[in-house]
C-alpha positions as CSV (number, residue, x, y, z in Angstrom):
1,M,-6.3,10.6,-14.1
2,T,-7.8,13.5,-11.5
3,D,-7.0,13.8,-8.0
4,T,-10.2,11.8,-7.3
5,N,-8.8,8.3,-8.1
6,R,-4.9,9.0,-7.1
7,A,-6.8,10.0,-3.1
8,L,-5.6,8.0,0.0
9,P,-8.0,4.9,-0.2
10,G,-8.8,3.4,3.5
11,G,-9.6,-0.4,4.3
12,S,-7.2,-3.6,4.4
13,W,-5.5,-3.5,0.6
14,T,-3.6,-7.3,-0.3
15,H,-0.4,-7.1,-2.8
16,S,-1.5,-9.2,-5.9
17,F,2.2,-9.4,-7.1
18,E,0.9,-11.3,-10.2
19,E,-0.7,-7.7,-11.2
20,D,2.8,-6.2,-10.7
21,E,3.5,-4.3,-13.6
22,A,7.3,-1.8,-14.4
23,G,7.8,-0.9,-10.8
24,V,3.7,-0.8,-9.9
25,E,2.4,-2.1,-7.2
26,V,-1.0,-4.0,-7.6
27,Y,-3.3,-4.4,-5.0
28,R,-7.1,-5.5,-4.3
29,P,-9.5,-5.2,-0.8
30,T,-8.2,-8.4,1.8
31,D,-11.8,-9.1,2.0
32,A,-13.2,-8.5,-1.5
33,F,-11.6,-10.1,-4.0
34,P,-10.5,-14.1,-4.5
35,F,-6.3,-14.4,-4.6
36,P,-5.1,-17.6,-5.8
37,P,-2.9,-19.1,-3.5
38,S,0.5,-18.5,-2.8
39,R,3.7,-19.8,-1.4
40,K,5.9,-16.2,-0.7
41,G,2.9,-15.5,1.2
42,R,1.6,-11.4,0.4
43,E,1.7,-8.2,1.9
44,V,-0.9,-6.2,3.5
45,L,-1.3,-2.2,3.7
46,R,-3.8,-1.0,6.6
47,F,-5.6,2.0,6.4
48,A,-6.7,4.7,8.8
49,T,-6.3,7.6,10.3
50,H,-4.8,8.6,14.3
51,D,-7.0,10.3,16.6
52,D,-5.4,13.4,15.8
53,G,-7.0,13.0,12.2
54,E,-3.7,12.3,10.1
55,P,-3.5,9.7,8.1
56,A,-1.5,6.4,8.7
57,V,-0.6,3.2,7.2
58,T,0.2,-0.5,8.9
59,S,2.4,-2.8,6.7
60,L,1.8,-6.5,7.6
61,L,4.3,-9.3,6.3
62,P,4.2,-13.2,6.2
63,G,6.7,-14.2,8.8
64,P,8.6,-17.8,9.9
65,D,5.2,-19.0,10.3
66,D,3.5,-17.5,7.6
67,R,1.1,-15.3,9.2
68,P,0.7,-12.0,9.0
69,R,3.9,-9.9,11.3
70,A,2.1,-5.6,11.8
71,A,5.1,-3.6,12.0
72,P,4.3,-0.4,13.9
73,A,1.7,2.4,12.0
74,A,3.0,5.1,10.1
75,T,2.1,9.0,9.7
76,L,1.6,9.9,6.5
77,R,2.3,12.9,4.6
78,A,0.2,14.5,2.3
79,L,3.2,15.3,-1.0
80,G,0.6,16.8,-3.6
81,G,0.0,14.7,-6.9
82,G,-1.1,11.8,-4.7
83,R,2.5,11.6,-3.2
84,Y,3.1,10.7,0.4
85,A,6.1,10.9,2.9
86,W,6.2,7.7,5.0
87,G,8.8,7.5,7.2
88,A,11.9,9.1,6.9
89,D,13.2,7.5,3.6
90,M,10.1,6.6,1.7
91,E,7.8,8.0,-1.0
92,L,4.3,6.2,-1.7
93,E,2.7,8.0,-5.1
94,I,-1.2,6.0,-5.7
95,V,-1.1,5.7,-9.2
96,E,-4.6,4.5,-9.2
97,A,-7.4,4.1,-6.4
98,T,-10.9,2.6,-7.2
99,P,-12.8,0.3,-4.8
100,A,-12.1,-2.5,-6.6
101,I,-7.5,-1.7,-7.1
102,L,-5.2,0.2,-5.7
103,K,-1.8,1.1,-7.9
104,L,1.7,2.4,-6.3
105,V,4.6,3.3,-7.3
106,R,6.9,3.6,-3.9
107,R,10.1,5.2,-4.0
108,H,13.0,4.8,-1.1
109,G,16.3,6.9,-1.6
110,G,14.9,8.2,-4.8
111,G,14.5,4.7,-6.3
112,A,11.5,2.8,-6.9
113,R,10.7,-0.6,-4.6
114,N,10.7,-3.5,-6.2
115,L,9.5,-6.4,-4.7
């Protein structure tokens, strides 16, 4: 796999948890994928660039009334090899990024995040 398909994506990506596999989270383009209904709601990641050119991500999670609630945008710091520091204690690794699918692993304090 080349760094080209491990590059940080842009736009809005919705968690397709039905497709998750062995610690790898699968996301699909929010506006272009026909997600099946879900009782637990779906996390959305919005990738953008700050005014200063730094990459950023905003996480939207379902709130108590099922409407998405956005966390503050977080700056991502490139670590190399498709890895990014997200805040003080999380690392995001892009496993695969194409226009149709985003696969990533999140690590908190050294362990992969399981949703």
